[in-house]
FIFISE-109159 format. One record per residue: x, y, z of N, C-alpha, C, O, CB in turn; residue in one letter. Coordinates in steps of 0.001 Angstrom, whole numbers, always signed. Glycine has a CB too. Example, Ala and Ser with C-alpha at 12.3 -4.5 7.8 and 13.67 -1.06 7.14 Angstrom:
<recs>
<<+13190,-5690,+7800>,<+12300,-4500,+7800>,<+13200,-3300,+7800>,<+14236,-3319,+8465>,<+11308,-4473,+9046>,A>
<<+12850,-2250,+7080>,<+13670,-1060,+7140>,<+12900,+30,+7870>,<+13409,+1138,+8039>,<+14084,-598,+5725>,S>
</recs>
This chain:
<recs>
<<-47069,+24486,-17888>,<-45767,+24862,-18214>,<-45066,+23780,-19055>,<-44250,+24063,-19932>,<-45016,+25154,-16968>,M>
<<-45436,+22509,-18734>,<-44827,+21443,-19534>,<-45184,+21507,-20963>,<-44346,+21265,-21832>,<-45206,+20128,-19017>,K>
<<-46468,+21843,-21247>,<-46865,+21946,-22618>,<-46200,+23106,-23316>,<-45800,+22999,-24475>,<-48333,+22069,-22712>,L>
<<-46086,+24184,-22630>,<-45466,+25368,-23253>,<-43964,+25057,-23528>,<-43412,+25438,-24560>,<-45623,+26654,-22311>,I>
<<-43347,+24363,-22577>,<-41930,+24004,-22810>,<-41799,+23078,-23955>,<-40853,+23209,-24732>,<-41310,+23372,-21585>,A>
<<-42729,+22104,-24121>,<-42666,+21216,-25313>,<-42897,+21952,-26568>,<-42263,+21666,-27583>,<-43667,+20108,-25218>,A>
<<-43794,+22904,-26538>,<-44045,+23770,-27714>,<-42821,+24569,-28088>,<-42470,+24638,-29266>,<-45209,+24724,-27445>,Y>
<<-42145,+25190,-27099>,<-40973,+25989,-27365>,<-39899,+25106,-27847>,<-39177,+25510,-28758>,<-40526,+26758,-26153>,L>
<<-39707,+23876,-27302>,<-38668,+22948,-27795>,<-38918,+22551,-29222>,<-37980,+22450,-30013>,<-38601,+21699,-26928>,L>
<<-40109,+22334,-29552>,<-40420,+21961,-30947>,<-40148,+23141,-31897>,<-39629,+22942,-32995>,<-41909,+21504,-31071>,S>
<<-40496,+24364,-31480>,<-40253,+25525,-32298>,<-38756,+25754,-32497>,<-38292,+26049,-33598>,<-40900,+26746,-31675>,S>
<<-38015,+25610,-31396>,<-36569,+25764,-31464>,<-35964,+24746,-32324>,<-34941,+25019,-32953>,<-35957,+25700,-30125>,L>
<<-36520,+23586,-32402>,<-36022,+22465,-33201>,<-36322,+22644,-34694>,<-35995,+21778,-35505>,<-36635,+21158,-32703>,G>
<<-36922,+23727,-35034>,<-37217,+24006,-36449>,<-38648,+23764,-36984>,<-38907,+23863,-38183>,<-36325,+23207,-37237>,G>
<<-39540,+23453,-36073>,<-40938,+23221,-36414>,<-41711,+24411,-35965>,<-42067,+24478,-34788>,<-41489,+21926,-35777>,N>
<<-42017,+25415,-36867>,<-42711,+26628,-36440>,<-44149,+26371,-36054>,<-44707,+27170,-35301>,<-42664,+27657,-37527>,P>
<<-44787,+25316,-36517>,<-46184,+24992,-36125>,<-46275,+23579,-35704>,<-46688,+22725,-36488>,<-47173,+25251,-37263>,N>
<<-45890,+23285,-34449>,<-45940,+21908,-33941>,<-47385,+21421,-33854>,<-48299,+22198,-33581>,<-45261,+21815,-32554>,P>
<<-47575,+20116,-34090>,<-48887,+19532,-33986>,<-49042,+18898,-32566>,<-48101,+18900,-31773>,<-49104,+18467,-35126>,S>
<<-50188,+18389,-32290>,<-50434,+17696,-30983>,<-49626,+16487,-30920>,<-49150,+16142,-29838>,<-51906,+17332,-30774>,A>
<<-49419,+15781,-32030>,<-48539,+14616,-31952>,<-47072,+14901,-31690>,<-46362,+14113,-31066>,<-48641,+13869,-33190>,E>
<<-46638,+16060,-32191>,<-45246,+16462,-31960>,<-45028,+16741,-30450>,<-44022,+16361,-29851>,<-44889,+17736,-32821>,D>
<<-46045,+17433,-29878>,<-45919,+17727,-28411>,<-46038,+16464,-27604>,<-45350,+16339,-26591>,<-47000,+18738,-27942>,L>
<<-46878,+15510,-27992>,<-46985,+14273,-27250>,<-45711,+13485,-27291>,<-45331,+12847,-26309>,<-48104,+13449,-27774>,K>
<<-45038,+13526,-28441>,<-43729,+12773,-28568>,<-42700,+13357,-27588>,<-41992,+12628,-26894>,<-43155,+12853,-30067>,K>
<<-42640,+14727,-27553>,<-41682,+15368,-26731>,<-41959,+15079,-25224>,<-41052,+14806,-24437>,<-41690,+16864,-27021>,I>
<<-43213,+15153,-24892>,<-43641,+14883,-23488>,<-43412,+13456,-23078>,<-42976,+13158,-21966>,<-45112,+15213,-23303>,L>
<<-43730,+12550,-24042>,<-43463,+11100,-23748>,<-41950,+10781,-23587>,<-41578,+9881,-22834>,<-44047,+10216,-24897>,A>
<<-41114,+11517,-24291>,<-39699,+11291,-24150>,<-39094,+11575,-22816>,<-38051,+11050,-22426>,<-39023,+12059,-25106>,A>
<<-39824,+12461,-22115>,<-39366,+12823,-20707>,<-40281,+12192,-19623>,<-40143,+12465,-18431>,<-39358,+14410,-20518>,V>
<<-41221,+11337,-20092>,<-42117,+10591,-19111>,<-43228,+11377,-18544>,<-43625,+11146,-17402>,<-41328,+10080,-17967>,G>
<<-43776,+12343,-19321>,<-44917,+13145,-18861>,<-46081,+12728,-19697>,<-45990,+12589,-20917>,<-44657,+14693,-18968>,V>
<<-47216,+12526,-18994>,<-48473,+12203,-19592>,<-49094,+13459,-20224>,<-49141,+14491,-19555>,<-49408,+11588,-18553>,D>
<<-49546,+13426,-21411>,<-50082,+14609,-22036>,<-51659,+14579,-21969>,<-52280,+13533,-22156>,<-49569,+14702,-23524>,A>
<<-52223,+15687,-21714>,<-53714,+15838,-21677>,<-54128,+16471,-23035>,<-53716,+17569,-23407>,<-54203,+16771,-20408>,E>
<<-54954,+15707,-23721>,<-55356,+16114,-25087>,<-56072,+17482,-25072>,<-55818,+18308,-25948>,<-56291,+15034,-25721>,D>
<<-56904,+17716,-24155>,<-57675,+18928,-24121>,<-56816,+20110,-23872>,<-57054,+21174,-24444>,<-58729,+18848,-23100>,D>
<<-55807,+19969,-23027>,<-54891,+21129,-22750>,<-53986,+21383,-24005>,<-53662,+22522,-24341>,<-53972,+20834,-21437>,R>
<<-53612,+20294,-24653>,<-52809,+20465,-25872>,<-53546,+21247,-26907>,<-53025,+22186,-27509>,<-52408,+19133,-26443>,I>
<<-54807,+20827,-27107>,<-55679,+21500,-28144>,<-55898,+22951,-27724>,<-55917,+23835,-28580>,<-57097,+20753,-28310>,E>
<<-56057,+23208,-26480>,<-56285,+24640,-26078>,<-55017,+25448,-26394>,<-55101,+26552,-26932>,<-56648,+24762,-24514>,L>
<<-53871,+24906,-26065>,<-52592,+25646,-26323>,<-52407,+25842,-27871>,<-52026,+26924,-28317>,<-51328,+24835,-25698>,L>
<<-52668,+24836,-28623>,<-52473,+24986,-30108>,<-53471,+25960,-30665>,<-53140,+26755,-31545>,<-52617,+23618,-30848>,L>
<<-54687,+25915,-30171>,<-55731,+26894,-30699>,<-55311,+28350,-30298>,<-55523,+29280,-31075>,<-57229,+26549,-30090>,N>
<<-54735,+28535,-29126>,<-54387,+29938,-28719>,<-53198,+30429,-29550>,<-53130,+31609,-29896>,<-54035,+30018,-27167>,E>
<<-52295,+29561,-29860>,<-51076,+29976,-30562>,<-51155,+29793,-32098>,<-50174,+30010,-32809>,<-49894,+29188,-30020>,L>
<<-52333,+29391,-32586>,<-52560,+29148,-34069>,<-52350,+30508,-34780>,<-52880,+31533,-34352>,<-54079,+28551,-34377>,K>
<<-51612,+30489,-35810>,<-51280,+31615,-36675>,<-50746,+32838,-35923>,<-51013,+33978,-36302>,<-52491,+32008,-37460>,S>
<<-49988,+32584,-34851>,<-49317,+33691,-34159>,<-47831,+33521,-34212>,<-47337,+32394,-34180>,<-49774,+33791,-32713>,K>
<<-47113,+34589,-34289>,<-45673,+34553,-34319>,<-45180,+34328,-32921>,<-45544,+35117,-32050>,<-45088,+35837,-34913>,N>
<<-44400,+33344,-32626>,<-43983,+32969,-31284>,<-43120,+34094,-30708>,<-43215,+34342,-29506>,<-43207,+31613,-31294>,L>
<<-42278,+34796,-31490>,<-41471,+35866,-30928>,<-42340,+37029,-30452>,<-42065,+37656,-29429>,<-40459,+36353,-31954>,A>
<<-43406,+37301,-31229>,<-44370,+38405,-30822>,<-45131,+38027,-29548>,<-45388,+38884,-28702>,<-45414,+38702,-31981>,E>
<<-45489,+36761,-29412>,<-46147,+36315,-28156>,<-45275,+36469,-26957>,<-45727,+36918,-25904>,<-46567,+34881,-28259>,V>
<<-43990,+36092,-27105>,<-43052,+36172,-26060>,<-42759,+37677,-25693>,<-42628,+38017,-24517>,<-41779,+35425,-26473>,I>
<<-42668,+38488,-26650>,<-42448,+39933,-26431>,<-43681,+40529,-25701>,<-43524,+41331,-24780>,<-42196,+40682,-27816>,A>
<<-44823,+40160,-26091>,<-46038,+40633,-25384>,<-46117,+40187,-23963>,<-46575,+40933,-23098>,<-47260,+40170,-26089>,A>
<<-45672,+38960,-23698>,<-45601,+38424,-22364>,<-44635,+39186,-21501>,<-44921,+39477,-20340>,<-45220,+36992,-22406>,G>
<<-43476,+39516,-22069>,<-42433,+40277,-21340>,<-42995,+41663,-20930>,<-42750,+42142,-19822>,<-41129,+40447,-22239>,R>
<<-43761,+42296,-21864>,<-44286,+43589,-21516>,<-45260,+43477,-20367>,<-45313,+44356,-19506>,<-44947,+44231,-22708>,E>
<<-46029,+42409,-20342>,<-47024,+42215,-19251>,<-46247,+41921,-17949>,<-46644,+42424,-16898>,<-48048,+41016,-19594>,K>
<<-45219,+41172,-17973>,<-44423,+40839,-16736>,<-43753,+42046,-16222>,<-43530,+42138,-15015>,<-43362,+39752,-17002>,L>
<<-43397,+43031,-17088>,<-42702,+44229,-16602>,<-43529,+44993,-15630>,<-42975,+45638,-14739>,<-42323,+45124,-17740>,A>
<<-44857,+44959,-15751>,<-45698,+45657,-14831>,<-46063,+44945,-13521>,<-46800,+45466,-12684>,<-46893,+45992,-15515>,S>
<<-45505,+43710,-13380>,<-45755,+42972,-12149>,<-44746,+43284,-11125>,<-43555,+43141,-11402>,<-45779,+41511,-12392>,V>
<<-45148,+43733,-9867>,<-44209,+44046,-8846>,<-43353,+42761,-8542>,<-43865,+41644,-8468>,<-44959,+44574,-7571>,P>
<<-42026,+43001,-8375>,<-41117,+41848,-8112>,<-40293,+42049,-6872>,<-39153,+41587,-6814>,<-40181,+41616,-9293>,A>
<<-40841,+42737,-5852>,<-40103,+42894,-4639>,<-40143,+44371,-4206>,<-40918,+45177,-4721>,<-38656,+42399,-4822>,G>
<<-39289,+44675,-3257>,<-39256,+46132,-2826>,<-40018,+46181,-1512>,<-40451,+45176,-948>,<-39927,+47149,-3939>,G>
<<-40148,+47406,-1076>,<-40841,+47633,+192>,<-42293,+47517,+32>,<-42884,+47974,-946>,<-40513,+48962,+760>,A>
<<-42890,+46872,+1050>,<-44312,+46685,+1015>,<-44939,+47985,+1663>,<-44404,+48534,+2626>,<-44736,+45326,+1793>,A>
<<-46027,+48416,+1117>,<-46732,+49610,+1569>,<-47978,+49131,+2289>,<-48778,+48392,+1715>,<-47087,+50579,+371>,V>
<<-48155,+49536,+3530>,<-49348,+49201,+4273>,<-50456,+50226,+3951>,<-50260,+51435,+4079>,<-49046,+49160,+5797>,A>
<<-51576,+49725,+3547>,<-52735,+50574,+3187>,<-53698,+50561,+4320>,<-54142,+49498,+4754>,<-53432,+50095,+1885>,V>
<<-54043,+51765,+4829>,<-55050,+51916,+5854>,<-56434,+52060,+5337>,<-56660,+51960,+4131>,<-54742,+53054,+6679>,T>
<<-57359,+52290,+6199>,<-58793,+52429,+5774>,<-59109,+53691,+5133>,<-60238,+53861,+4674>,<-59697,+52282,+6909>,G>
<<-58182,+54631,+5055>,<-58497,+55960,+4386>,<-58751,+55823,+2925>,<-57914,+55253,+2226>,<-57354,+56959,+4573>,N>
<<-59829,+56297,+2422>,<-60163,+56134,+1022>,<-59339,+57135,+178>,<-59027,+56844,-977>,<-61695,+56338,+800>,V>
<<-58997,+58262,+719>,<-58225,+59293,-4>,<-56841,+58896,-309>,<-56209,+59532,-1152>,<-58185,+60539,+760>,G>
<<-56317,+57893,+312>,<-54945,+57465,+108>,<-53965,+58182,+976>,<-52761,+58027,+769>,<-54565,+57646,-1294>,G>
<<-54392,+58947,+1924>,<-53519,+59687,+2822>,<-52745,+58688,+3711>,<-51569,+58895,+4012>,<-54348,+60693,+3694>,V>
<<-53409,+57632,+4113>,<-52786,+56655,+4994>,<-51676,+55926,+4289>,<-50646,+55642,+4900>,<-53808,+55668,+5508>,G>
<<-51856,+55601,+2970>,<-50846,+54919,+2258>,<-49603,+55768,+2009>,<-48494,+55238,+1938>,<-51396,+54442,+995>,A>
<<-49781,+57075,+1875>,<-48673,+57992,+1682>,<-47884,+58110,+3005>,<-46654,+58162,+2989>,<-49192,+59392,+1203>,V>
<<-48583,+58151,+4130>,<-47915,+58283,+5386>,<-47226,+56942,+5718>,<-46209,+56991,+6411>,<-48916,+58707,+6495>,A>
<<-47667,+55795,+5305>,<-47044,+54530,+5638>,<-45809,+54291,+4740>,<-44976,+53465,+5112>,<-48066,+53375,+5490>,A>
<<-45650,+54917,+3660>,<-44545,+54608,+2785>,<-43210,+55022,+3418>,<-42274,+54229,+3307>,<-44736,+55296,+1439>,A>
<<-43023,+56159,+4059>,<-41727,+56407,+4642>,<-41344,+55443,+5729>,<-40166,+55119,+5883>,<-41684,+57760,+5168>,P>
<<-42358,+54954,+6523>,<-42066,+53983,+7559>,<-41592,+52631,+6991>,<-40771,+51934,+7587>,<-43294,+53781,+8417>,A>
<<-42108,+52316,+5897>,<-41728,+51076,+5249>,<-40328,+51176,+4673>,<-39632,+50162,+4615>,<-42724,+50719,+4159>,A>
<<-39886,+52335,+4250>,<-38604,+52527,+3631>,<-37516,+52659,+4672>,<-36336,+52669,+4322>,<-38629,+53734,+2740>,A>
<<-37865,+52758,+5911>,<-36811,+52926,+6979>,<-36023,+51593,+7117>,<-36625,+50544,+7350>,<-37482,+53337,+8407>,E>
<<-34690,+51639,+6974>,<-33907,+50401,+7093>,<-33901,+49889,+8482>,<-33979,+50681,+9421>,<-32500,+50608,+6639>,P>
<<-33812,+48605,+8669>,<-33783,+47993,+9971>,<-32291,+48101,+10503>,<-31320,+47983,+9755>,<-34302,+46463,+9890>,K>
<<-32208,+48322,+11784>,<-30895,+48449,+12394>,<-30424,+46998,+12719>,<-31140,+46171,+13284>,<-30943,+49387,+13710>,K>
<<-29174,+46779,+12311>,<-28634,+45459,+12598>,<-27811,+45493,+13906>,<-26983,+46372,+14147>,<-27759,+44964,+11410>,E>
<<-28095,+44504,+14700>,<-27382,+44440,+15990>,<-26098,+43732,+15729>,<-26046,+42724,+15025>,<-28213,+43712,+17110>,E>
<<-25018,+44295,+16329>,<-23654,+43719,+16217>,<-23476,+42778,+17349>,<-23647,+43147,+18511>,<-22535,+44811,+16229>,K>
<<-23135,+41574,+17032>,<-22847,+40549,+18041>,<-21339,+40241,+18111>,<-20741,+39801,+17129>,<-23639,+39258,+17727>,V>
<<-20780,+40462,+19206>,<-19354,+40192,+19271>,<-19075,+38716,+19407>,<-19661,+38060,+20268>,<-18728,+40939,+20417>,E>
<<-18205,+38176,+18590>,<-17912,+36806,+18648>,<-16775,+36552,+19673>,<-15797,+37299,+19697>,<-17550,+36301,+17264>,E>
<<-16891,+35566,+20467>,<-15853,+35218,+21448>,<-14905,+34207,+20762>,<-15335,+33248,+20121>,<-16494,+34610,+22796>,K>
<<-13621,+34470,+20928>,<-12711,+33556,+20407>,<-12560,+32366,+21391>,<-12500,+32529,+22609>,<-11391,+34248,+20129>,E>
<<-12504,+31209,+20803>,<-12329,+30060,+21662>,<-10869,+29843,+21933>,<-10014,+30026,+21066>,<-12947,+28822,+21047>,E>
<<-10603,+29451,+23146>,<-9147,+29240,+23469>,<-8956,+27736,+23639>,<-9888,+26972,+23888>,<-8686,+30042,+24813>,S>
<<-7695,+27365,+23489>,<-7332,+25984,+23693>,<-7415,+25532,+25200>,<-7542,+24356,+25541>,<-5922,+25772,+23156>,D>
<<-7334,+26544,+26014>,<-7353,+26191,+27461>,<-8682,+25573,+27860>,<-8713,+24796,+28814>,<-7085,+27441,+28333>,E>
<<-9741,+25866,+27203>,<-11025,+25363,+27560>,<-11159,+23868,+27267>,<-11968,+23172,+27881>,<-12079,+26132,+26840>,D>
<<-10328,+23374,+26291>,<-10379,+22001,+25948>,<-9460,+21128,+26715>,<-9615,+19907,+26728>,<-10116,+21855,+24577>,M>
<<-8470,+21749,+27379>,<-7546,+20947,+28185>,<-6324,+20509,+27400>,<-5485,+19786,+27938>,<-8254,+19731,+28733>,G>
<<-6194,+20921,+26146>,<-4991,+20620,+25367>,<-4765,+21681,+24349>,<-5673,+22447,+24026>,<-5090,+19264,+24692>,F>
<<-3519,+21741,+23817>,<-3133,+22704,+22784>,<-2717,+21979,+21566>,<-2232,+20850,+21633>,<-2018,+23619,+23252>,S>
<<-2904,+22627,+20423>,<-2544,+22054,+19167>,<-1055,+21903,+18949>,<-579,+21048,+18202>,<-3106,+22854,+18107>,L>
<<-338,+22784,+19646>,<+1134,+22806,+19452>,<+1929,+22269,+20658>,<+3102,+22617,+20794>,<+1586,+24233,+19162>,F>
<<+1367,+21472,+21501>,<+2092,+20878,+22628>,<+2927,+19668,+22224>,<+3591,+19066,+23068>,<+1118,+20475,+23709>,D>
</recs>
């Protein structure tokens, strides 16, 4: 992530094709040691690609990743019948218990604020 952040910072700074030295300078400025092999891998993967298109493709991939919601328990049924039966149980909301709060009185402390 550090390398990607350095690459993006360099790109936002006006350098559409940052070099390994550019990334090393950015990382050194924040006190991060750069690994040459990882920098070369990143630069090779992003060589001759439009950064906006790479980000757009990543967003499309992330859109298909589940980000919460009710968990569905899958049983051993291969036909999927168990998963369908488990879905309504998972969607059932939990009942919240109401706890009555007791008001504290000044009598318990032995003095009153307005005496």
